[in-house]
N, C-alpha and C positions, 0 to 999 in steps of 0.2 A: 567463860571465866579464864583468867590468866593461867597459862600453863596447861590448859586442857589438851592442846595439840601435841604435847610431849608425852601423854599417857600411852603406854603400850597397848597392843590389841588385847592382851590378857586383862589389863587393868580396866579397859573400856568395857569388856564383856562382864567383868565382875561388877562394875558400876551399874550396868544395865540390869543385871540379875538382881542386885540389891534394890534397885528402883522398882522393878516389876513385882518383887515380893512385897515391897512397901505398899504398892497400890492394892494388892490383894488383901493385905492386912487392914488397910483403911476400909475397904468394903466390909470386911468381917466386923471390924470395930463399930462401924456405923450401924450394922444390923443387930449386934448383940451387946453393945455397951463397952467393948474394949477390954476391961479388966478380966472378963470371963473368957475371952478368946485365948485359946491355947496355941502353943507353938505347933503342936501336932495338927491342929485344924488349919493353920496357915500353910504348913508344909503340904498337907493333903491337897488343898486348893491350888497351890503353886506347882505341884508336881515335883517336889524336891524332897530329899531326905532331911531328917533333923540334923544329921552330921553336916550336910551342906549348909543348912541354916546357921548353925553355930560357927561355921567357918567364916561367915560374913557378918554375923551379929553376936556380940559377946553375951547379951541378954535379950530377952523378948522385947523389952522397952526400946531397944535401939532400932527396932524395925521401922520406926517412924522417921529416923534421922535422914535417910535418902530423900524423902519427900520434902523435908524442910531445907535440905541442902540444895535441891533443885529449885525450890521456891526462892531461896536467897540468890541463886544465879539469875533467875528470871527478873527479880527485882533490880539487881545490879545492872543487868543488860538494859532494862527499860529506863533506868535512871541515866545511864550513859547515852542512850538514844535521845533522851529528852534534854540533855545538858545544853544543847544549842538554842533552845527556845521553849515556848510554852509557859503559861502562867504557873506560878509557884504552887498555888493551891491545887490546880488541875493536875499537875505532874505528881504531886505528893499523894493525891487521892488515887490516881491511876496506878501507881507502882504497887500499891497495896490491894488493888482490886483483884478478886479471884481469877479473872481471866488472864491477869498478868502473873500472879503468884502460882497458879496451878494451870499453866498453859495446856499441858498434856496430862493433867492429873484427873482426879475423880470428878464426877458430875457434881453440880452445886449442892444438891440435896445431901449427897454423901459428905461433902466438905462441911456442911453445917453440922451434921450429926457427928462427924469425926472430930471437929473442933470442940464440940460439947464434951466429948470424951476426954480430949486433951486438957481442957479447962478444969475438969473435975478430977483429974488423975495427976498427982504431984510428980510421979515418975516420968510421965510423958510431957508434962508442962515444962520440966527442966530442959528437955530437948528442944522445945519451941523457943524458950528464952535464950538458948545458945545461939540463935540467929542474930541477937542484938549486936554483938560485937563486930561481926563482919560488915554489918550495915551502917554502923555509926559513922565511920570515917567517910565513906562516899557521900552519905547524906549531909554531913557537915561541910564537905567540899561543895556540894550542890547549893547549900544555903549561902556559903561564903561567896560564891560566884554571883549571887544576887544581893549581896550586902545585908544578909539576914542572919549571919552566923555569930555575930558578936566579935569582940576583939581578942579576948583571952582564950587560950586553948581549952580551959575548963568550960567556959561558956559555950564554945563551939560544940564540944562533946555533949554538954548538957542539953542544948537545943536539939541536936540530932537524936539524942536518946528520948527526948520528949515526943518527937515525931513518931518514933517506933512504938513507944508506949501508947500514944494516942490511937494509933492504928489498931493495936491489940485490944485496947478498951472498947473501940468501936465494934470489933468482932465479938467481943464478949457480950455487948448489948445485942448484936444481931442474932446471936445464937440462943438468946433467952426465949423461952417458950411463948411469952406474951409480946415479943418484939416483932417488927415487920420482917418478913421472910424473903421478899423479892430482891433480886440483885440490884435493881434500880434504886430501891430504898436503901440498900447497903451503900451504894455509891454516894447517895445524897448524905448519908451519915458520915462517910469518910471525908467528903468535901467540907461538911460542917465542922468536923473535928480539926482538919488542917487549917481551915480559915480562921478558927478561933486562936490557933497558935500564931499563924503568920501575921495577923492583925496586930498582935501584941509586940511583934518584933519590927514592925515597920518604923522607920525613922520619922520623928515628928517634923511637920513642915517648918521651914525656916520662919523664925519670928515667934514660934510658939515654944513653950517649955515650962 
């Protein structure tokens, strides 16, 4: 992410501590449902004091923020790497795939349980939705480079926002108790969601209209 090389050693250590605590919290959330997980339990598992916890997180719900920030970084890096080539649908499905979003994060089973907690908890859901804004511009640029973003600035942001929302809705479906649970099936769902959007934005062949 831009500017990451300018962080001081203290800032990098603080970031790593925040992220390691977030991973521990994810594991606890996945095991006991999230809302019942206490700061005390997180601190005990992480080996830190509550004073240290609140030095890095204003409230308990902020503990998920580092995971989503790291996920946003991974998505943006993958989008930049893919900017020179690759099919639009494939790229859009890949950037929201768990192995991209959670490269060094929790195992897939914990991701699924954790995201169930996020979906059902408004306090955590707000932190997930905070990802939308930093992703919208780069996705709009990606679509524009392929002639799929539309002409007006509002249309560009609208289409990029629809991509992010479609990915989130796909995850919502994936974490339902009666939905397919395998990663391959999730990838197929992401491709289906992205294909439905991209098809509607493709220019009509000459002579039709």
